[in-house]
N, CA, C and O atoms as a Maestro MAE file, in Angstrom:
{
 s_m_m2io_version
 :::
 2.0.0
}

f_m_ct {
 s_m_title
 :::
 protein
 m_atom[272] {
  # First column is atom index #
  i_m_mmod_type
  r_m_x_coord
  r_m_y_coord
  r_m_z_coord
  i_m_residue_number
  s_m_chain_name
  s_m_pdb_residue_name
  s_m_pdb_atom_name
  i_m_atomic_number
  :::
  1 25 213.011 158.417 85.856 1 A "MET " " N  " 7
  2 3 213.541 159.762 86.302 1 A "MET " " CA " 6
  3 2 212.356 160.803 86.333 1 A "MET " " C  " 6
  4 15 211.571 160.978 85.402 1 A "MET " " O  " 8
  5 25 212.343 161.426 87.460 2 A "ASP " " N  " 7
  6 3 211.169 162.473 87.497 2 A "ASP " " CA " 6
  7 2 211.783 163.729 87.007 2 A "ASP " " C  " 6
  8 15 212.936 164.094 87.240 2 A "ASP " " O  " 8
  9 25 210.804 164.415 86.232 3 A "LYS " " N  " 7
  10 3 211.180 165.720 85.637 3 A "LYS " " CA " 6
  11 2 210.598 166.870 86.468 3 A "LYS " " C  " 6
  12 15 209.457 166.799 86.925 3 A "LYS " " O  " 8
  13 25 211.339 167.854 86.643 4 A "CYS " " N  " 7
  14 3 210.979 168.825 87.191 4 A "CYS " " CA " 6
  15 2 210.171 169.999 86.266 4 A "CYS " " C  " 6
  16 15 210.738 170.476 85.282 4 A "CYS " " O  " 8
  17 25 208.947 170.385 86.614 5 A "LEU " " N  " 7
  18 3 208.204 171.227 85.940 5 A "LEU " " CA " 6
  19 2 208.536 172.587 86.369 5 A "LEU " " C  " 6
  20 15 208.413 172.890 87.556 5 A "LEU " " O  " 8
  21 25 208.970 173.475 85.455 6 A "ILE " " N  " 7
  22 3 209.361 175.013 85.949 6 A "ILE " " CA " 6
  23 2 208.156 175.849 85.327 6 A "ILE " " C  " 6
  24 15 207.902 175.872 84.123 6 A "ILE " " O  " 8
  25 25 207.535 176.451 86.195 7 A "THR " " N  " 7
  26 3 206.565 177.486 85.874 7 A "THR " " CA " 6
  27 2 207.225 178.763 85.394 7 A "THR " " C  " 6
  28 15 208.145 179.202 86.083 7 A "THR " " O  " 8
  29 25 206.850 179.447 84.236 8 A "PRO " " N  " 7
  30 3 207.588 180.531 83.904 8 A "PRO " " CA " 6
  31 2 206.955 181.741 84.712 8 A "PRO " " C  " 6
  32 15 205.759 181.720 85.003 8 A "PRO " " O  " 8
  33 25 207.734 182.735 85.049 9 A "ASN " " N  " 7
  34 3 207.429 183.946 85.669 9 A "ASN " " CA " 6
  35 2 206.396 184.745 84.828 9 A "ASN " " C  " 6
  36 15 206.330 184.725 83.599 9 A "ASN " " O  " 8
  37 25 205.604 185.446 85.667 10 A "PRO " " N  " 7
  38 3 204.491 186.174 84.922 10 A "PRO " " CA " 6
  39 2 205.119 187.367 84.118 10 A "PRO " " C  " 6
  40 15 206.080 188.051 84.471 10 A "PRO " " O  " 8
  41 25 204.482 187.463 83.122 11 A "LEU " " N  " 7
  42 3 205.178 188.719 82.288 11 A "LEU " " CA " 6
  43 2 205.161 190.056 82.981 11 A "LEU " " C  " 6
  44 15 204.364 190.227 83.903 11 A "LEU " " O  " 8
  45 25 205.959 190.993 82.615 12 A "SER " " N  " 7
  46 3 206.020 192.189 83.285 12 A "SER " " CA " 6
  47 2 205.716 193.219 82.276 12 A "SER " " C  " 6
  48 15 206.001 193.026 81.094 12 A "SER " " O  " 8
  49 25 205.095 194.416 82.722 13 A "THR " " N  " 7
  50 3 204.854 195.640 81.942 13 A "THR " " CA " 6
  51 2 205.640 196.641 82.201 13 A "THR " " C  " 6
  52 15 205.950 196.859 83.372 13 A "THR " " O  " 8
  53 25 206.068 197.362 81.277 14 A "ASN " " N  " 7
  54 3 206.745 198.569 81.384 14 A "ASN " " CA " 6
  55 2 206.068 199.627 81.466 14 A "ASN " " C  " 6
  56 15 205.578 200.082 80.432 14 A "ASN " " O  " 8
  57 25 205.897 200.191 82.538 15 A "SER " " N  " 7
  58 3 205.048 201.428 82.805 15 A "SER " " CA " 6
  59 2 205.645 202.730 83.086 15 A "SER " " C  " 6
  60 15 206.543 202.736 83.927 15 A "SER " " O  " 8
  61 25 205.311 203.842 82.535 16 A "LEU " " N  " 7
  62 3 205.746 205.325 82.734 16 A "LEU " " CA " 6
  63 2 204.759 205.907 83.507 16 A "LEU " " C  " 6
  64 15 203.627 206.062 83.048 16 A "LEU " " O  " 8
  65 25 205.081 206.277 84.723 17 A "VAL " " N  " 7
  66 3 204.338 207.195 85.588 17 A "VAL " " CA " 6
  67 2 204.802 208.389 85.686 17 A "VAL " " C  " 6
  68 15 205.991 208.556 85.959 17 A "VAL " " O  " 8
  69 25 203.917 209.487 85.473 18 A "VAL " " N  " 7
  70 3 204.222 210.805 85.448 18 A "VAL " " CA " 6
  71 2 203.286 211.746 86.477 18 A "VAL " " C  " 6
  72 15 202.058 211.711 86.392 18 A "VAL " " O  " 8
  73 25 203.882 212.475 87.323 19 A "LEU " " N  " 7
  74 3 203.137 213.570 87.956 19 A "LEU " " CA " 6
  75 2 202.916 214.661 87.158 19 A "LEU " " C  " 6
  76 15 203.849 215.100 86.485 19 A "LEU " " O  " 8
  77 25 201.705 215.229 87.119 20 A "GLN " " N  " 7
  78 3 201.273 216.442 86.205 20 A "GLN " " CA " 6
  79 2 201.026 217.598 87.263 20 A "GLN " " C  " 6
  80 15 200.650 217.497 88.431 20 A "GLN " " O  " 8
  81 25 201.365 218.797 86.472 21 A "GLY " " N  " 7
  82 3 201.044 219.893 87.339 21 A "GLY " " CA " 6
  83 2 202.256 220.243 88.264 21 A "GLY " " C  " 6
  84 15 202.063 220.956 89.249 21 A "GLY " " O  " 8
  85 25 203.538 219.744 87.962 22 A "ILE " " N  " 7
  86 3 204.523 219.968 88.892 22 A "ILE " " CA " 6
  87 2 205.688 220.393 87.949 22 A "ILE " " C  " 6
  88 15 205.819 219.716 86.930 22 A "ILE " " O  " 8
  89 25 206.505 221.371 88.146 23 A "SER " " N  " 7
  90 3 207.690 221.802 87.386 23 A "SER " " CA " 6
  91 2 209.046 221.844 88.342 23 A "SER " " C  " 6
  92 15 209.115 222.632 89.285 23 A "SER " " O  " 8
  93 25 210.021 221.008 88.042 24 A "PRO " " N  " 7
  94 3 210.175 220.301 86.815 24 A "PRO " " CA " 6
  95 2 209.309 218.941 86.938 24 A "PRO " " C  " 6
  96 15 208.736 218.526 87.946 24 A "PRO " " O  " 8
  97 25 209.356 218.395 85.743 25 A "MET " " N  " 7
  98 3 208.490 217.047 85.666 25 A "MET " " CA " 6
  99 2 209.244 216.131 86.443 25 A "MET " " C  " 6
  100 15 210.464 216.219 86.581 25 A "MET " " O  " 8
  101 25 208.410 215.104 87.041 26 A "ILE " " N  " 7
  102 3 208.825 214.105 87.889 26 A "ILE " " CA " 6
  103 2 208.142 213.001 87.248 26 A "ILE " " C  " 6
  104 15 206.925 213.037 87.069 26 A "ILE " " O  " 8
  105 25 208.979 211.862 86.835 27 A "TRP " " N  " 7
  106 3 208.452 210.602 86.252 27 A "TRP " " CA " 6
  107 2 209.408 209.457 86.655 27 A "TRP " " C  " 6
  108 15 210.594 209.615 86.945 27 A "TRP " " O  " 8
  109 25 208.755 208.306 86.636 28 A "ARG " " N  " 7
  110 3 209.397 207.010 86.776 28 A "ARG " " CA " 6
  111 2 209.008 206.062 85.777 28 A "ARG " " C  " 6
  112 15 207.869 206.041 85.310 28 A "ARG " " O  " 8
  113 25 210.048 205.167 85.387 29 A "ARG " " N  " 7
  114 3 209.645 203.983 84.579 29 A "ARG " " CA " 6
  115 2 209.744 202.727 85.477 29 A "ARG " " C  " 6
  116 15 210.831 202.363 85.926 29 A "ARG " " O  " 8
  117 25 208.595 202.078 85.728 30 A "LEU " " N  " 7
  118 3 208.460 200.893 86.618 30 A "LEU " " CA " 6
  119 2 208.219 199.575 85.731 30 A "LEU " " C  " 6
  120 15 207.589 199.578 84.674 30 A "LEU " " O  " 8
  121 25 208.754 198.565 86.260 31 A "LEU " " N  " 7
  122 3 208.447 197.217 85.708 31 A "LEU " " CA " 6
  123 2 207.439 196.588 86.628 31 A "LEU " " C  " 6
  124 15 207.736 196.556 87.822 31 A "LEU " " O  " 8
  125 25 206.245 196.064 86.226 32 A "VAL " " N  " 7
  126 3 205.300 195.601 86.979 32 A "VAL " " CA " 6
  127 2 204.776 194.340 86.488 32 A "VAL " " C  " 6
  128 15 204.329 194.233 85.346 32 A "VAL " " O  " 8
  129 25 204.824 193.275 87.413 33 A "LYS " " N  " 7
  130 3 204.452 192.106 86.929 33 A "LYS " " CA " 6
  131 2 202.860 192.065 86.452 33 A "LYS " " C  " 6
  132 15 202.040 192.745 87.069 33 A "LYS " " O  " 8
  133 25 202.561 191.447 85.609 34 A "SER " " N  " 7
  134 3 201.048 191.496 84.895 34 A "SER " " CA " 6
  135 2 200.228 190.754 85.735 34 A "SER " " C  " 6
  136 15 199.062 190.735 85.341 34 A "SER " " O  " 8
  137 25 200.450 190.108 86.809 35 A "ASP " " N  " 7
  138 3 199.507 189.377 87.865 35 A "ASP " " CA " 6
  139 2 199.506 190.192 88.936 35 A "ASP " " C  " 6
  140 15 199.015 189.641 89.921 35 A "ASP " " O  " 8
  141 25 199.942 191.513 89.153 36 A "SER " " N  " 7
  142 3 200.069 192.233 90.331 36 A "SER " " CA " 6
  143 2 198.595 192.670 90.663 36 A "SER " " C  " 6
  144 15 197.734 192.902 89.815 36 A "SER " " O  " 8
  145 25 198.455 192.738 91.868 37 A "THR " " N  " 7
  146 3 197.041 193.260 92.311 37 A "THR " " CA " 6
  147 2 197.013 194.841 92.395 37 A "THR " " C  " 6
  148 15 198.059 195.450 92.170 37 A "THR " " O  " 8
  149 25 195.957 195.466 92.682 38 A "ILE " " N  " 7
  150 3 195.886 196.918 92.858 38 A "ILE " " CA " 6
  151 2 196.697 197.234 94.072 38 A "ILE " " C  " 6
  152 15 197.368 198.266 94.104 38 A "ILE " " O  " 8
  153 25 196.664 196.309 95.173 39 A "GLU " " N  " 7
  154 3 197.359 196.432 96.498 39 A "GLU " " CA " 6
  155 2 199.065 196.497 96.161 39 A "GLU " " C  " 6
  156 15 199.898 197.295 96.590 39 A "GLU " " O  " 8
  157 25 199.197 195.565 95.410 40 A "ASN " " N  " 7
  158 3 200.846 195.501 95.009 40 A "ASN " " CA " 6
  159 2 201.179 196.790 94.302 40 A "ASN " " C  " 6
  160 15 202.217 197.403 94.549 40 A "ASN " " O  " 8
  161 25 200.191 197.240 93.322 41 A "LEU " " N  " 7
  162 3 200.762 198.339 92.565 41 A "LEU " " CA " 6
  163 2 200.829 199.430 93.431 41 A "LEU " " C  " 6
  164 15 201.802 200.157 93.237 41 A "LEU " " O  " 8
  165 25 199.915 199.819 94.518 42 A "HIS " " N  " 7
  166 3 200.095 200.654 95.392 42 A "HIS " " CA " 6
  167 2 201.333 200.881 96.074 42 A "HIS " " C  " 6
  168 15 201.820 202.003 96.216 42 A "HIS " " O  " 8
  169 25 201.888 199.724 96.536 43 A "TYR " " N  " 7
  170 3 203.135 199.657 97.035 43 A "TYR " " CA " 6
  171 2 204.309 199.833 96.141 43 A "TYR " " C  " 6
  172 15 205.333 200.424 96.482 43 A "TYR " " O  " 8
  173 25 204.112 199.298 95.000 44 A "ILE " " N  " 7
  174 3 205.194 199.453 93.807 44 A "ILE " " CA " 6
  175 2 205.320 201.120 93.591 44 A "ILE " " C  " 6
  176 15 206.402 201.707 93.552 44 A "ILE " " O  " 8
  177 25 204.235 201.654 93.481 45 A "LEU " " N  " 7
  178 3 204.126 203.167 93.286 45 A "LEU " " CA " 6
  179 2 204.898 203.880 94.435 45 A "LEU " " C  " 6
  180 15 205.793 204.701 94.235 45 A "LEU " " O  " 8
  181 25 204.445 203.470 95.694 46 A "GLN " " N  " 7
  182 3 205.184 204.213 96.839 46 A "GLN " " CA " 6
  183 2 206.633 204.059 96.866 46 A "GLN " " C  " 6
  184 15 207.368 205.010 97.134 46 A "GLN " " O  " 8
  185 25 207.116 202.768 96.569 47 A "ILE " " N  " 7
  186 3 208.659 202.583 96.593 47 A "ILE " " CA " 6
  187 2 209.350 203.315 95.357 47 A "ILE " " C  " 6
  188 15 210.380 203.978 95.478 47 A "ILE " " O  " 8
  189 25 208.594 203.100 94.017 48 A "GLY " " N  " 7
  190 3 209.031 203.816 92.994 48 A "GLY " " CA " 6
  191 2 209.295 205.124 93.032 48 A "GLY " " C  " 6
  192 15 210.370 205.603 92.672 48 A "GLY " " O  " 8
  193 25 208.254 205.829 93.506 49 A "MET " " N  " 7
  194 3 208.463 207.317 93.674 49 A "MET " " CA " 6
  195 2 209.014 207.966 94.820 49 A "MET " " C  " 6
  196 15 209.056 209.191 94.927 49 A "MET " " O  " 8
  197 25 209.494 207.061 95.791 50 A "GLY " " N  " 7
  198 3 210.225 207.366 97.185 50 A "GLY " " CA " 6
  199 2 209.366 207.814 98.300 50 A "GLY " " C  " 6
  200 15 209.788 208.345 99.328 50 A "GLY " " O  " 8
  201 25 207.944 207.522 97.980 51 A "TRP " " N  " 7
  202 3 206.994 208.022 99.041 51 A "TRP " " CA " 6
  203 2 207.098 207.087 100.282 51 A "TRP " " C  " 6
  204 15 207.648 205.985 100.274 51 A "TRP " " O  " 8
  205 25 206.497 207.676 101.344 52 A "GLU " " N  " 7
  206 3 206.420 206.703 102.451 52 A "GLU " " CA " 6
  207 2 205.174 206.426 103.115 52 A "GLU " " C  " 6
  208 15 205.031 206.265 104.327 52 A "GLU " " O  " 8
  209 25 204.261 206.381 102.204 53 A "ASP " " N  " 7
  210 3 202.857 205.831 102.516 53 A "ASP " " CA " 6
  211 2 202.126 206.796 103.503 53 A "ASP " " C  " 6
  212 15 201.326 206.340 104.320 53 A "ASP " " O  " 8
  213 25 202.411 208.177 103.424 54 A "ILE " " N  " 7
  214 3 201.913 209.016 104.357 54 A "ILE " " CA " 6
  215 2 201.130 210.204 103.583 54 A "ILE " " C  " 6
  216 15 201.648 210.579 102.531 54 A "ILE " " O  " 8
  217 25 200.029 210.781 103.968 55 A "HIS " " N  " 7
  218 3 199.430 211.864 103.323 55 A "HIS " " CA " 6
  219 2 199.663 213.094 103.944 55 A "HIS " " C  " 6
  220 15 199.484 213.200 105.157 55 A "HIS " " O  " 8
  221 25 200.098 214.182 103.159 56 A "LEU " " N  " 7
  222 3 200.417 215.465 103.539 56 A "LEU " " CA " 6
  223 2 199.267 216.170 103.314 56 A "LEU " " C  " 6
  224 15 198.840 216.268 102.164 56 A "LEU " " O  " 8
  225 25 198.571 216.792 104.450 57 A "HIS " " N  " 7
  226 3 197.288 217.366 104.152 57 A "HIS " " CA " 6
  227 2 197.803 218.892 103.962 57 A "HIS " " C  " 6
  228 15 198.716 219.436 104.584 57 A "HIS " " O  " 8
  229 25 196.943 219.472 102.889 58 A "SER " " N  " 7
  230 3 197.195 220.905 102.404 58 A "SER " " CA " 6
  231 2 195.906 221.362 101.667 58 A "SER " " C  " 6
  232 15 195.030 220.531 101.427 58 A "SER " " O  " 8
  233 25 195.767 222.696 101.294 59 A "ASN " " N  " 7
  234 3 194.824 223.148 100.724 59 A "ASN " " CA " 6
  235 2 195.076 223.443 99.305 59 A "ASN " " C  " 6
  236 15 194.318 224.202 98.701 59 A "ASN " " O  " 8
  237 25 196.030 222.927 98.763 60 A "SER " " N  " 7
  238 3 196.406 223.098 97.474 60 A "SER " " CA " 6
  239 2 195.741 221.861 96.700 60 A "SER " " C  " 6
  240 15 195.254 220.890 97.279 60 A "SER " " O  " 8
  241 25 195.794 222.053 95.153 61 A "LYS " " N  " 7
  242 3 195.204 221.066 94.417 61 A "LYS " " CA " 6
  243 2 196.216 219.801 94.282 61 A "LYS " " C  " 6
  244 15 197.348 220.133 93.929 61 A "LYS " " O  " 8
  245 25 196.031 218.524 94.481 62 A "PRO " " N  " 7
  246 3 197.157 217.557 94.351 62 A "PRO " " CA " 6
  247 2 197.495 217.386 92.849 62 A "PRO " " C  " 6
  248 15 196.689 217.674 91.964 62 A "PRO " " O  " 8
  249 25 198.696 216.915 92.623 63 A "PRO " " N  " 7
  250 3 198.911 216.666 91.179 63 A "PRO " " CA " 6
  251 2 198.267 215.446 90.585 63 A "PRO " " C  " 6
  252 15 197.983 214.503 91.323 63 A "PRO " " O  " 8
  253 25 198.005 215.405 89.215 64 A "LYS " " N  " 7
  254 3 197.295 214.054 88.793 64 A "LYS " " CA " 6
  255 2 198.589 213.293 88.400 64 A "LYS " " C  " 6
  256 15 199.678 213.736 88.036 64 A "LYS " " O  " 8
  257 25 198.131 211.944 88.589 65 A "LEU " " N  " 7
  258 3 199.058 210.802 88.471 65 A "LEU " " CA " 6
  259 2 198.529 210.026 87.207 65 A "LEU " " C  " 6
  260 15 197.422 209.487 87.191 65 A "LEU " " O  " 8
  261 25 199.368 210.013 86.200 66 A "LEU " " N  " 7
  262 3 198.965 209.264 84.862 66 A "LEU " " CA " 6
  263 2 199.898 208.052 84.688 66 A "LEU " " C  " 6
  264 15 201.111 208.125 84.886 66 A "LEU " " O  " 8
  265 25 199.271 206.958 84.314 67 A "CYS " " N  " 7
  266 3 200.227 205.805 84.079 67 A "CYS " " CA " 6
  267 2 200.151 205.433 82.587 67 A "CYS " " C  " 6
  268 15 199.029 205.471 82.082 67 A "CYS " " O  " 8
  269 25 201.070 205.119 81.906 68 A "PHE " " N  " 7
  270 3 200.984 204.775 80.434 68 A "PHE " " CA " 6
  271 2 201.365 203.377 80.239 68 A "PHE " " C  " 6
  272 15 201.364 202.888 79.109 68 A "PHE " " O  " 8
  :::
 }
 m_bond[271] {
  # First column is bond index #
  i_m_from
  i_m_to
  i_m_order
  :::
  1 1 2 1
  2 2 3 1
  3 3 4 2
  4 3 5 1
  5 5 6 1
  6 6 7 1
  7 7 8 2
  8 7 9 1
  9 9 10 1
  10 10 11 1
  11 11 12 2
  12 11 13 1
  13 13 14 1
  14 14 15 1
  15 15 16 2
  16 15 17 1
  17 17 18 1
  18 18 19 1
  19 19 20 2
  20 19 21 1
  21 21 22 1
  22 22 23 1
  23 23 24 2
  24 23 25 1
  25 25 26 1
  26 26 27 1
  27 27 28 2
  28 27 29 1
  29 29 30 1
  30 30 31 1
  31 31 32 2
  32 31 33 1
  33 33 34 1
  34 34 35 1
  35 35 36 2
  36 35 37 1
  37 37 38 1
  38 38 39 1
  39 39 40 2
  40 39 41 1
  41 41 42 1
  42 42 43 1
  43 43 44 2
  44 43 45 1
  45 45 46 1
  46 46 47 1
  47 47 48 2
  48 47 49 1
  49 49 50 1
  50 50 51 1
  51 51 52 2
  52 51 53 1
  53 53 54 1
  54 54 55 1
  55 55 56 2
  56 55 57 1
  57 57 58 1
  58 58 59 1
  59 59 60 2
  60 59 61 1
  61 61 62 1
  62 62 63 1
  63 63 64 2
  64 63 65 1
  65 65 66 1
  66 66 67 1
  67 67 68 2
  68 67 69 1
  69 69 70 1
  70 70 71 1
  71 71 72 2
  72 71 73 1
  73 73 74 1
  74 74 75 1
  75 75 76 2
  76 75 77 1
  77 77 78 1
  78 78 79 1
  79 79 80 2
  80 79 81 1
  81 81 82 1
  82 82 83 1
  83 83 84 2
  84 83 85 1
  85 85 86 1
  86 86 87 1
  87 87 88 2
  88 87 89 1
  89 89 90 1
  90 90 91 1
  91 91 92 2
  92 91 93 1
  93 93 94 1
  94 94 95 1
  95 95 96 2
  96 95 97 1
  97 97 98 1
  98 98 99 1
  99 99 100 2
  100 99 101 1
  101 101 102 1
  102 102 103 1
  103 103 104 2
  104 103 105 1
  105 105 106 1
  106 106 107 1
  107 107 108 2
  108 107 109 1
  109 109 110 1
  110 110 111 1
  111 111 112 2
  112 111 113 1
  113 113 114 1
  114 114 115 1
  115 115 116 2
  116 115 117 1
  117 117 118 1
  118 118 119 1
  119 119 120 2
  120 119 121 1
  121 121 122 1
  122 122 123 1
  123 123 124 2
  124 123 125 1
  125 125 126 1
  126 126 127 1
  127 127 128 2
  128 127 129 1
  129 129 130 1
  130 130 131 1
  131 131 132 2
  132 131 133 1
  133 133 134 1
  134 134 135 1
  135 135 136 2
  136 135 137 1
  137 137 138 1
  138 138 139 1
  139 139 140 2
  140 139 141 1
  141 141 142 1
  142 142 143 1
  143 143 144 2
  144 143 145 1
  145 145 146 1
  146 146 147 1
  147 147 148 2
  148 147 149 1
  149 149 150 1
  150 150 151 1
  151 151 152 2
  152 151 153 1
  153 153 154 1
  154 154 155 1
  155 155 156 2
  156 155 157 1
  157 157 158 1
  158 158 159 1
  159 159 160 2
  160 159 161 1
  161 161 162 1
  162 162 163 1
  163 163 164 2
  164 163 165 1
  165 165 166 1
  166 166 167 1
  167 167 168 2
  168 167 169 1
  169 169 170 1
  170 170 171 1
  171 171 172 2
  172 171 173 1
  173 173 174 1
  174 174 175 1
  175 175 176 2
  176 175 177 1
  177 177 178 1
  178 178 179 1
  179 179 180 2
  180 179 181 1
  181 181 182 1
  182 182 183 1
  183 183 184 2
  184 183 185 1
  185 185 186 1
  186 186 187 1
  187 187 188 2
  188 187 189 1
  189 189 190 1
  190 190 191 1
  191 191 192 2
  192 191 193 1
  193 193 194 1
  194 194 195 1
  195 195 196 2
  196 195 197 1
  197 197 198 1
  198 198 199 1
  199 199 200 2
  200 199 201 1
  201 201 202 1
  202 202 203 1
  203 203 204 2
  204 203 205 1
  205 205 206 1
  206 206 207 1
  207 207 208 2
  208 207 209 1
  209 209 210 1
  210 210 211 1
  211 211 212 2
  212 211 213 1
  213 213 214 1
  214 214 215 1
  215 215 216 2
  216 215 217 1
  217 217 218 1
  218 218 219 1
  219 219 220 2
  220 219 221 1
  221 221 222 1
  222 222 223 1
  223 223 224 2
  224 223 225 1
  225 225 226 1
  226 226 227 1
  227 227 228 2
  228 227 229 1
  229 229 230 1
  230 230 231 1
  231 231 232 2
  232 231 233 1
  233 233 234 1
  234 234 235 1
  235 235 236 2
  236 235 237 1
  237 237 238 1
  238 238 239 1
  239 239 240 2
  240 239 241 1
  241 241 242 1
  242 242 243 1
  243 243 244 2
  244 243 245 1
  245 245 246 1
  246 246 247 1
  247 247 248 2
  248 247 249 1
  249 249 250 1
  250 250 251 1
  251 251 252 2
  252 251 253 1
  253 253 254 1
  254 254 255 1
  255 255 256 2
  256 255 257 1
  257 257 258 1
  258 258 259 1
  259 259 260 2
  260 259 261 1
  261 261 262 1
  262 262 263 1
  263 263 264 2
  264 263 265 1
  265 265 266 1
  266 266 267 1
  267 267 268 2
  268 267 269 1
  269 269 270 1
  270 270 271 1
  271 271 272 2
  :::
 }
}
């Protein structure tokens, strides 16, 4: 009888993303797979923050993005 080998899912990290310099404070808690690439993280942030992957041009200083 053949046994099926099941590979475990990669571990996830619980990340807190906070936009600084904005009032009221905007933050999200995201679960990210530990084997995610930078490209995947880009899309996770876009979806998690409700962004549409577009850049709004302005002359003001952009907020800082911190990940914990």
